[in-house]
N, C-alpha and C positions, 0 to 999 in steps of 0.2 A: 487637566480642565476638560472635566465630561461636556459634550454637546448635546447632553440631554435635558431639557428641563421639565422635571416631573410636575411638578407644580403647573405648569403654562399645558402641559400635554394633557392634564386631568380635566382642565378646563375647558381647553378644546372637544375632547373624550364626551363631556356633558350636552355641551351644545352641537356635536353633532348626531350624539343619539336623540336630544329632543327632536331632531330634524326628520329621524329616521321614520318614515310613515306607512314602513311595510317589513313583514319578513327577512326580503330578500336585501333590501336597504339594511335591516341590521346584521345581515351574516357579511356584505362587504365591508362593515364596521369591524365585527368579528375577525375576518379576515389581516385589515389593516393594521390592527392594534392586537391580536392574540395569535395571527396565521405563522406559518413558520417563515416566511420573510417578514413577518410583521414588525412594530415598531418594538416590541416586547422581545423578542429574538431578537433585534441587532441590540439592544440593549445591554440583553444579558451576553453580548457575545464584547462588548465593549468593556467590561470590568476588567478585561483580562489587560488592558493598555491601562490599569491606573496603576501608579507603581507606589503612589503615597499612602500608607496603609490607614490612616484617619482619615483621609478622603477617601479610600475603596471601602472603610465602611459605613460613612454617611451616605456615601452612594448605593452600596447595599441595600439599608434601609427603605430608602426614599423608592429605590425599585421594586421594592417588595411589597412597600403598599400600594404602588401602581399597578402594580401586576394584579392585587388579590381586588383593588376596586374595578378595572376594568373589565377584569373576568367576572364579578359580581352585576354590575351594571348592564355586560351586554347578555346574561343570562335570565335578570328582572325583564329586558325586553323582549326576548324572544317567547317567554311564559307570558305576557301580558298582550301580545297575539295570537296565543293560544287559546287563552280565555277570551279574545274578543270574536275568534273563530270558532270556539266551541256554543257560544250565544248565539251567533249568528245562524248557526245550523238548528237552533233550538228556535219551534215553535209557542211562541207562549201565549197564543190564541186558543192553545189544545187545553180540553178540560186536563184538570191532574186525577192522576192514579192513585186507586186506594190503598192505603198502605196496612197489611192483617197484622194486628199484635201475636204474638205466639200465647201460646195455651198449651194446658196440659191435657195430656191422651186422656182419652174415656177410661181405658184400665189403670192408667196412674189415679184418676180421680176417683174411681171405687177403691182402690187398693187403699187411699188416703182415707176414705170415708170407715173401711171395714179395721184399719190401725186402727181410728181413733176410737169406735166403738167398743175395741176389747180394751185398750190403754183405761181408759173411762170404768173397766171393769178389773182392775187390777193387773191385767197380763203388761208384759214387756215384750220388747219388739227382738229377737232374733235372725241372724243370718247367717249362711252358711255359701261354701263353693258350689258352684253351677258343675263342674268337674269331679266327680265323687269316686270312692274305691267303692268295689262289689260288696265289702263285708258292712260297711256304713249304709250302703242302700239295698243290702239285701240281708244279708247273711245277720246282722245285730237286729235285723226286724225281724226276725224269728220266718226268714221265708225258706224254704226247702231248695235245694238244687234242681229238683225235677219239678218248680213253679212254672207256667207258662209265662210269667212276667219276665224273668230272665231271660227267654228265648232270643236269637237277635231280628225277630219277628218282630217283637213287641218294645227293644231297650237300643239306643245307641250307642255300641261301646267303642272304645279309641282305639285304631289300629296301632299294636305295639306287637313287638317280635319275642317269640320263647317264652320265658314262666310269665310276662307280664300282661301277657294276651289275655282277653275278657277279664283282670283286675281293675278294669277302670272305664268310668262310662259317665255320659251325662245324664244328670238326676233323674228319676222318674219319678219322683213326689220331692216336698222339702222335709219330708219325716227323717231323714239323716241328720238335720238343723237337731233335731229331738234328740238324738243318740248322743250328736257332739256334746249337748249342754247335760244332760243325766251324765258323760264321763266326767264331766269337770267341777259338777255342781251336785252338791248332796241336797234333798229336798228340804222343804218346802221350792216346788216349781211351778210357776204360771207364766207359760211364754204363748205367742205365737211365732209363725215362722213362713213369714211370707216370699213369693219369689217366683222366679222363671222355671221353668221342670220342660221335660221334653219325650217323648213317647213315638214311637214309629207307628204313628195313625196316618193313613190317607187323608190327606183335608177335604174335608166339606162341609155341609150348612153347620155342623156340631160337633166336629171335629179337626182338631190340627198338631201337626208335629209339636208345636212350640205352644205355652199356654202358662197362665202363671196361677198359680194354686198359696191357698193362707193355710196352713194347721196348725192347730191349738193343742196343747198339753199342758195338766195342771195334775201333778204327783204330791200327795202330802198322808200324811194319817187320815184314815175314815173319810176319802175319799170315795163317794159313791156315782151310780150310774145317776140317780135324780139329780147331783149336780150337774150332769154333762147335759140332762135334758131342761134344766132349769137357766142354765146359758144357753141353749143353742136359741130356746125360746126367747128368749132374752133380745139377743142378739138380732134373729130375723125379724121381729117386732120392730127396733131401731131403725133398722134396713127400709121396710117394707108397710109399718104400719103396725098401731095394735091391734088389728082384728086378725092379724096371722095367727094359724095354729098351727103346731109341727107333730109328726108321726113317726114313730122309731119300726122300722123294718127288721124283723132278725136276718144276718145277713152273715157273711164269711169272708174275714180279713186276718193276715196271718199273724201281724203283729197284736191285736186286740180278743180279747175273749169275756164276755161275749163281745159280738160284735153288731151294729144294726147300719141299715141307711137311712137316711135323714128324707123325709119328706116334707114340705110346705104346703098348704094350701091352696090352690090357685089365684094368684092377684088378679086374674084378668076376669074370671067370674065367681072368686068368691068363693068358691068350693062348691059350685054349682053343674059345675061340668063344662067345658068348650070345647072347641077343637085342639087348643091347645095343650091341655093338661090331657084329650083323649077322652075327655069325657070320666074321667076319676074322680075330678076335682083336687088333684096332687097334684104336686112338681118335686121330680127328686133334684136333690139338691149336695147332697154327700155322703160318707161313711164317716162313719165316727165305731166307740167302742171303748172298754175297760182295757188299759195295758195288758199286756197277755207275761206272765211271770216270768217266762223264759227271758223275754224283753230286759224286766228286771235286771234279772240276776247276771245279765252279759254285759253291763254298765257298773255292776257293783252295788245294787239296791236292793234291800232285802225286801223281798216282796210278804214275806211274813208280817212288816211291820206297814210297809207305805202300799196303796194304793192310787191307783191315777186313771183318766181318762185321757183320748184326742181324737182329734177328727179332723176332717179335710174337706174344704171345700174349694170350687173353682172362681175364680174373679170373676174371668168370661161370661159364665153362667148367670152370676150376679147381674154384671153388665147389663146383658141382651134381655134382660127381663126389668130392670131398672126404665132401658132407654128404648123398650118393644123395638132390638133389633134380633133380624129372625138368621143371620148368617154369620158365625164368627169369624169365619175370613176378612169380612170388612173389616177388622181391628187392625190387621196387618197388611192391607194391601195400598197404605199411605194416599190414600183419596183426599187430597186437601178439601174436597168437597164435602166429605163427610166428618173432616175430624174438627173443621174451622165450625163446625154446629157446637161444638164442647167449649171452645175459646172465651 
């Protein structure tokens, strides 16, 4: 018959734990009951001396329950003193700390506004990979091999060996998304493609090697430049007010013909001329034009049947105008004092 009465031991432990008034006293209890030479260890060794199978089984069940009880009780006592100590170190007379809730980044806010405007016009949103092939980024967009945009000084190419060198890059615009859509979908097509793009620019107040862009594409039968002008004007009036006017200046882009730069009346001087618009009354906003027939042929769309236009604009440019920000780098410096103004 075993000399261990686990019922009495459990009551004894409960009484002793209530009397323990400090962490060192709880440690003494732990050594007494759970230490290498403690009561639990002695009880475990005594099992070997029990020859009766039924008695061994009953002893093992009672022993297991007591060991679990002692372990849990002593652990809880240690935690209780830890909580008391942490509260003792805390000065409840100190003022509370201000809790800041999270918020959207200003560029995300503006991107969502832009997307919402075009969705109301019937455009769908398409996205694509930021790592692109030179075919989708340049060749399919009618950009010749000698074009300066393909130089290492303008574009971030991925380092690869052998024949793969110069075949993959960080996209310089979201136009490759247009190519991907036209390759898999026949007209009518009416999409916008927002996303991050990369160019090898030296950072300054108006340039960044990483920036946000959104491009639009509309392809169908009978699409004209007038449709482009009306869509762009409607967009800028939604973003900056009904008094906004736009103008289109002739330009050159490899993937559009004819091409045009888009200007908007200066929102700071209402077109009268100020320091920001350099006394011209106009702000340059982006590029546009009718899709070049060579681009259509490359993606399998008949340019004799379909026409289309495309445009591109910078999210940072719009955000800087909306919020009166003079340095594009502020969007990427992660200064919480700046970002919390938009949350």
